[in-house]
N, C-alpha and C positions, 0 to 999 in steps of 0.2 A: 538501635533494634535490626535485626537482622532482614535481607531484603527479601521479598516475596518469593523470589523462586529457588533462593542460594541450595536448597536437596533437590533441587531438579537437574536432570544431565541428560541432553539432548546430543542424539548423534545425528547430525545433519549434513544428510548426501546432499543435498539441492543446489542446485545451479540458476544462473541471470538473476532472475526478480521474486518470483512471485513465494517460493520456499527460503529463501533469501531474507527478505521484509520478515515472515512470519520471526524467523529466529532470531534476529537483529530485537522483535520486540520484546520475543523471550529472554534474550541475554543482557538487554538493557534493564532486566528486573532482577537479575544474578542468577539465572541461569546459566548452568555451564555447557555451553555448547561446541562441540567440537566437529570443528568444521573440516569433512572429508572430503576432499579431490582426488580426482583421478591423476594417476602418478605420470609426470612428466607434460600432462597436458594443460590440468587445475580446471579450475569453472571458466566458461567462454567469458562469461563479463570480466574478468581482468582485461580484456582487449578492448573492453567497452568505454566512449567517453574518452576527454580531453587527455591527453598525459601530466603525470606529478613526476618532479625529480627522484629521480633513482631506479624509474621505470614502471611506478605503480601508474593506475587511473585514478579519475575523480570520481568514476561512477563506481568502480570496486572500491577503494578507500572511503567513501563516503556511508555504502553500506553494509561492511562487515566488520564495524568493532564491537569489542566487548568476545572474542569467539576466538579461539584455540583453531590452528590450521594444521590437521596432516595430513601425508599425500601415502595414496595407496594405491596397488593395484590390484582391484576387486574382481577381477578375470584370474588371477592368480589361487593355485588350492591356498597359498600363505595366507595369499592377502582375503580372502573369503574367511579362513578359520580366524582371523585379525576382526574382521568384522562383527562375526557372532559372538567371540568373547568381549569384545563391547557392547554386545546390544545385551550380554548378561550382568553386565553394571550400568545401566543405562535404561532410563525411565519411557524417554521419547525417540523416534527413528522418523524423520521428517524425509521424505525425498518428492522430488517433481521428473523423474525421467519420465520418458516415451512409458504408456500403459501396459503393464504386465514384466519392463524388461528388467526388471530387480529379478519379481521370479522367476524368468528362465533362466540367469544367473545362478536360479538356487540360495535367492537372499531375498526371499520376500515373505510376506508376514505370517503364513503356516511355520518356516522353516524357523524364522524369531521369535514367532510363541511356543514353541516346545523348548525352545533354550530359555526363556524367558516369560513365561506367562502373563507377567504383570507389564508388558511392555506396552506401550501406544502407538503404531504407525502410521500415520498418517502420510498421505499420497496426493500431493497435488496435482492437478491436469487440466488441458484444456479442454474437455469432454464430460470427463466423469469417468472412473471404472468401469462403465457398463454401455450398453447402447451402441447402436448404427455407427455415432462418428469415435469411439472408442482410442480408435487404433494413430487418429489423426493427427499429425505436430498440430502444436500451436503455439504461435506466438502471441500479445498481446494485439496487434496492427488485426492480427485473424478473428478473438473474440468479440473486441469492438463492433468487426463489422457480422460476424455470423448471431450477434445477442440482438442486434437492433441499435447498438448504440450511436454509430456514425449515420444511424438513418434520422435520428433527429438531433445530429449537433451539425451547425453550420447556419450560414443563411438561411432566408426564405429561397426558395426555388432551387437550390444547391442541390450537388448529389450527395450535400453531408461530407464530415470531417473528422479525422481522428482527434480526439482529447489529443490534449497537449503534452499530459505525461500519461503513464504506462498504469492507468487504472483497471482495466482487467486483472493485470498481474498484483497489484497493489491490495484490491480489494481481496482478491483471492490467497492470498498472502493474512489479512486480516482478519479472514473469516478460519482461516487453518489455524491461527494461534486463538482466536474465541474456543474453533473447538478441541485444540490440546488442552486448555488450560479447564472443559467442563470434563476431558477424561481423564484428566488429574482427579477432580474433584470424585468424580466412579471408584477411581483407584485406592482414595482416599478411603471411602467405605468398601470397600469388596476384594482389595486386592486384581483385583483384576484389569488387564488393557483391553482393547479394542483396536478395530482397523480406525481411522477417518477420510472419507473421501472427500475432499471439496476441488468441487470444478469452476473453472473461471467463469465458464457460460452461468454456471447456477450463482455465483455472484454476481454478474452483471445483471442480469433478469434482479436477483431484489434489488442493483441498484434503477433499477426501469420499472420495477412494482407499480407503482400509482398510475406510469403512463399504458401500463398494460390493462390495469386495471382500470381505468376512462375508457381503454379503447374495447374490454369484454362489456361496457356497459351501454357505451352507444354505438361499437362499429365504427369510428372516424377513426384510420391510424394517423398517429402524430406526424407531423413533419417542422423540417427543422425551420429553426423560429430566432436564429441569430441569439442574441441575450433575452431575448422575450420569453413568456412562461406562461403558458395556455390556460393555466387555473388559477392564476392570481394578476393582477393588472390593475394599476402602470408597477410591471415590478422588469424594470429593464432599464438599458443605458442609454444615454440621450447625448448629444453633444452642447457643451456651453461655448462660448466665449473662448476658452483658453484649451480647457481640457475637456474628454469627456468622465462621464460623471454618472456613476450606479445608481439607482435610485428602487425603494422597497416600496410600496404602502400594502401595507399587509392586512389591514381589517378596515370597515367602517368607518373605526372612530378615529386613524389615521388619515382615509381619505375625506374626512370634514378636514383635517386641522389642516391639508397640504392643498387643497384648492384655495384661501385666501394666501395663504403665501406665495403663490405664483400669481397672485395678482388676476383669478379667475374665479373668486367666491360662488360663481353663479353655477357652476358646472356641480356643485356640493350636491345643490336640489336638482340638477336637471336628472329629468326622469330616463333619458338612456341612460344615465352614468349612474344611478343612484344607488345601486348595489354590483357587487362584483360582479355577478351573473350578467347583470347588465352591461357594464363597461366591457366584458368578455364580448359579450355579442356584437356591441358598436364600437369594437377597438379600432374599427378601418376610419371613422371617423375622432374620435377620442386621441390619440397617437399622434394625427400631423398636430393637435393646437396645443399639447404639449412639446412636441419637437419645438415648435414657432417658440413658442414660453421662454425654455429654457436657454435660448440662444439668443436671449437680451442680459444674462449678466455671464458674470466670468465663475468657472467652477469653485472658486474660494469665493465669493457673494454666497452663490447657491450653498454650498456647505455650511455657511456660519446660520443663514435663512432658516436651512430646512433642520439643521441637529437642533436648532433654539427649540421648533416643533414636536422633538422629541422622532422624527423621521427618519428612518434608517437611508444613509447615503452614504457612498465611499468612492474616491478615487479607480480612476485605471491605471494599478502601480507597474513598472515591467519587473522585470527580478530584479536590476540594478536598483533600485528604486527601495524592493521589498527590503533587500538586505540590511540599508539604513534606514529604514523605517525606525520611527520612536516606540513605539508599541513592541516592535520585536527588540529591540535594543534591550527597554527596560524592562521584557521577560527574560533579556540572557536565551532568546529562542535560538541562537547560534553558538555554539562553543567550538572550543580551540582543544587542538590532540596533538601529542607528538607523535610523528610517523619516524621510525627506526632510517627508511630511507630519503620519504617524501617532506622531513622535515616538519615543519606546524601545517597545520590544515584546518583548513574552518569547516564545520559541518553545520547540519542542522541537529539540535540536542534531542531530548526523548520529549516527544507532546504531551505524555499523559504524567500528571502530577498527583504523586502522595502526599499528604502531610507528612507523615510518620517515615513510611520506608521508601524515600522517592529513586526512581530509577537514575540512572547516570552514564555516561561515555567513560569508562575506567580506560579502555584499553584500545589500541589503533587497531585497525584488521591485520589478519595474520598474512605477514609473506608466504607462500605455493612451500608447505609443510616444513614450517617453524618451527610446530610444537610434537611435531611425529615424534620422536624419543621422550621428552616431558610428558606424554600423556598415555605413552605405554609402558614408562614407568610407570608412573603414579597411579595409573586406573587398572594398568593388568599387572603389576610388579616386575616388567621384564627386567631383565639385567644388561649389562652390556652386551654381554657377550649371544645373549639371544636377540638381541635387535640388530648387530653384527651381522650375525645369521640373515635375518629377514630381508635389511639390504643386500648382501651377497645374492638371496637368493630372486631379487626385482620386485619383492612384495611390496617393498615402500621405498620413498623417496630421500 
């Protein structure tokens, strides 16, 4: 069967992480993604992360599989003309430049729509396309701070810490992919395109929605709680004789199962801890009791006992342990690809699994401008002479 997005062509002008994360999601399921990079400079993320053989970086190679790369100078008249000729043959334009930057170059949605009324023009930014913060530059750290995410992450009493991954970027990328799919569905019915405005700020607010809702309900501002969770208890990590353990007692039924396992059956009927709300109110007296109990056995012993009663439990794995994890291996979650410069590279595979039309890592990340001639020849029908003229004019790399 054909892959779900085989008939979709995306002109991807995005860079760094948020936009490219979106286009990778589309490319994994068959979309033809043409990654347009600035002539000579390329995507800033080409310099991020540890180096691989041949001058590539692990960050870029991991992120840009299944795409074709072209190198165009969009500040030149010939480069702008190429942009619009590509727009005429594409379904989606994806960009995450500073707000209004492409419009100032004459490459915004209005001009693109005149060339192709069906074009879907997706803009990903830090704060959105309007409002008082629209012109602010924004990388992931800034949005984790501004959105409130840092204020609720970290140990109790701390000033908060950044989430260990670029969650603001990646959330915006996922919402952009979601928005593009919605717009493609509308285009199927109407033939019309539209703009999509995705902000990293609002993506973060959506993740913080229950906390924001709680604050609006009771006026109590959430604070960092380490691995604990205000809405549920016990739901955090505990030390054992050997290694830390993650525990999630997510219902009253599980609480009744849990108390005898740790040798404290009386806690189940203690009026201070009978319901989740009771336990939350009396967190200060309950948690020390649980901490003491978990120190009496090894992680391996607790895992066996808790799993036998259906209580969610997990180990605190480091990345080195995750890549060797038996479930990761059994699912084939890491895949190997051949890169023309870096050689064999192992990366995280496609996380969404469709039974009939699965996504796949088919091709490695493109080298800067690797597919310029191929795309111009196949998509625009340019011959060798026309391509040579564009190169001589400095429009392409």
